[in-house]
N, C-alpha and C positions, 0 to 999 in steps of 0.2 A: 504494500500500500504506500502511496507517495504522501509526503508531507506537503501541505499547502502553506505557503508563507502568507500570513495575514497582511492584506493590502487594503488601503482605503478604496472602497468601491467608487467608480466614476459615475457621477450623476449627470443627468441631462443638463443641469444648471452649470456643472463644471465644464462640460463640452461647450456650452454656449459662451461661457466666459473665456475659454481658450480661443474660440473663434473671434470673439469680440476683441480680445487683445491682439490677435493676429491681424485683424483689419486695421487696428490702431497702429501697429508696428509698420505695416505696409504703407500707411499714410504718413509715417514718421512722427507720430504723436504720442509715443509711449513715454511715460515718466520712468525714472529709475525704480520707483516702488512697483510700478506695473511690470517692468522688465523682470524684477525679482519674482513677482507673483506668477508671471508667465512661465518662468523657468521651473518653479515648483509644480505648477499644474501640468506642464509638459512631462516632467519626470514622473509624476504620479500616473499619468496616462500611459507612458511607455512601460513603466513597471507593471501596470495592469495587463497590458497586451502580452508582455514577456511571460507573466505568470500564467495567463490563459493558454499560451502556446505550450509552456512546460507541462501544465496539468494535462493537456490533450495528448502530448507525446508520451508522457508517463503512463497514461491510461492505455494507450495503444501498445506500449511495450509490455505492460502487465498482461494485456490480452494475448499478445503473441507468445509470451513466455509460458502461458498456461497449457499449451499444446492441445487445447480443445478447440475443435472447429464447430461451426454452427450446424453441420450436418449430423453431429453426434458420434462420429467415428473415433474421436479422441486422438487423431493423428495430426501431425503438423502439415499444413498445406501451404 
């Protein structure tokens, strides 16, 4: 069984804020405080995606290591 690292879940509000800060950055209107906020939010977002991928791959590995197939023959296909 894989261990899941506790990560702050990404909310729709966080995604909206990331996008808002991205638009402000593109327009050249970000303050230093907003740049810091953007960096924190982006890191949270990336860490969440990385964790989702890890959990998915770990579950696939566990499934393939079990040597049980869906047809019930218990052989590795």
